[in-house]
N, C-alpha and C positions, 0 to 999 in steps of 0.2 A: 707111484704108477701115474700120478698127476703131471710130477715134475718133469719125469721121462719124457712125456707126452708134450709136454711146453717147449722142453729141449728140443727135440723132432721137430717141432714145427718150427722153431728158430733156425734152425739149420735149412730148411727147407726154404723160409724165405731169404735167409743169406745167400742162397745156392742160385735162388731166382734172381737177386738182385745184382750177383755175379755175372749171370747168364746174360743179361740186358745190359752192362755196360760195355760200352765202348771206348777200344783203344785210338786217341786221335791220328794216330797212322796207319796206313794199310798198302795192300797190294792188291792188286788185280789183275785177272787173266780175259779175255774176251777174243770171241770169233764170231763172223760177221760174214753174212751174202750182197755181195758188192755190184752195183747196178751203173754203168756210166752213161754218160750224155753222149750223144753223137758229135765224133769231131768234125767243125764246120771250115770247108775252106783250107782245108789241108790237100796235100799231094793224094790224091783220089777223091778227088769231092767232098762227099757230104759218108763221112765212116761211122760206121755202127760197131758195135764191141756186144760179146758175150759175156754173161753174168761170171764173177767172179770171185773172189774170196779175200778176204782181209782178216788179220791177227793185232792183237794189242797186248803191249805189257805193261802195266803203269803202277808207279808208288804215290802215295797222296797225304794230305794231310787234311785235316778237320778242322774249321774254323768256327764253333758255332756264335751265333748271337741271341738264340733264344732258344727254348725246348723245341720250335718248332723248324727255324730256319737256321741254314749255315753254311759257309762259303767252302769248297771242296777243292784246293789247289795240286794240281798233279803237274807231274812228268811223266809224258808219257811215250813208249816207241811205239811205233804203226807201220807196218807193214802189208802190200795191197799186190794182189796180182789179179789179171785179168787179160781175156784174149778178144785180138781183131774179129770182127764176125767172119765167115768164111766167103761168103759171098760179097763181103765188100774187101777183101785181103787182094783179090785179085786186079781191083783197080787202080791199088797202090803201084806205082812206077816201080820195077823191079825187086817187090817185096819177098822176102823168103820165110822169114821168120814173122809169129802172129802175137809172141807175148809181149807185155807191156805190166811194168811193174815199178814200184817205190820203195824206201823205204824213210822214216822219217821220225825226228821227235820232237816233240810239243810240248809247250806248256798251258795247260789247261785250267781255266777257273769256271767252276760249274756252281751254280746257289740248288741247293736242295730245301725244298720245304716238304717235310714230315707232319703229314694229315693225322697221321695215328702211329702209334708205337712200332708196325710194322710196315706200313706202307707209305712212301714217298715219291715225288715226282722231282724230276734236275733238268737246268738246262742250262747251258752256257757255251764259250767261245774256247777255241785255242789256238797257238800262234807259236811257228817254230819253220824249221829248215827240212825239206828232202832233198836224199841224199840217193846216189844207185838210181836214178827217174832213166829207166829203160823205155824206150817204144821202139821194138825191135824191127819194125812193118817200116818205118821211117830212119833206118839203119843200115842198108843195106845196099848194092849197087851204084845206080845216080844218086842216091840219097844220103844225108849226114846228119844225124843229131848233134848238134851242136852243144848243147848242155846236157849235163847231166845230174844238176842240182837245182834246184828253186826254192821260193818261198813259199812256205805253206801255212795253209788257216782251214779253220773247223769251227762246224757248230755241231751241238750235240742235244740229245731231247730224248728224255726217258722215264723210266718206273724204276724203282729201287723197293723189293721186298727184304724186309731182313727175317733170316732165317732164326734170329735169336742171337745175342751176345754179340761178337764180331763178324759174324757172317750174314751176306750180302750175296742176293742172285737179282741183276738189272737185265731188263729188257731195253732197246733205245734203237734211235735212231741218228743216225753222223751224214752229215755234209762234209766231204771235204775238195780241197782244191788246192791246185798249184800254181804261181806265176806261168806264164807264158814258155815252152820250152820251141826254142828255135830248131826249125827244121833246115838245110841247106841243099840246093839239087845242084850237085856239083859239076852238071853241062850248063846249064843255063844262067848260074849263080842268082836264081831267086831264093829266098831266104821268108819261110812260113812259119807259124807258130802253130802248136798245138796248146788249146787249154781244155782240158777234160776235165767236168765234173763228176763227182761219184756219190752216187747214194747208198748208202750202208744199213741193214736191218741186224744188230748185234746183240748178243748176250754174253754177259758177262758173269765171273764170279769175283765177291770181294773178299778180303778176309783183313780184321786188324792183324798186327803185330804186337 
């Protein structure tokens, strides 16, 4: 009976150890609420935006430096969508649509500090390229959006809670921006630039491969 009890205890310890092990590779999916800063000195003057949403999908690799610190390198696909504020839309010459969106691919480097086996904080930066950048309110009538792609960059900061083994839940903040997008007035020939920053509060689920 004692031998059986010892074997049972060893099996439990082995299972717990396995549950706490982590794969170096992971995949994660996140959703977020997006809040955009006003666009200044653009056709329409000072234009505000309604809250929008963002989704992301990433694959990453953990590079441990110690029991507490590691560097996570990720390739991320990121999509965002938000609307021009309904009152400000009327101030934009010949504006018809209010949709704004972008799709970006980014390489992120995130430093993670695990201060307990379950809790950690992370922060870092990302750089990439945004395609299908669309500011519909400035791409109709006498206005033409010249660019549809731009350099993209971001900063991320947040908390990570390990559910056990290879599963984590993250709550974080993202600051996202692209280089300016040119807008041309086809009547006057004047070219203005839109440079909008987004602040995103996001929840992410991560699982090891």
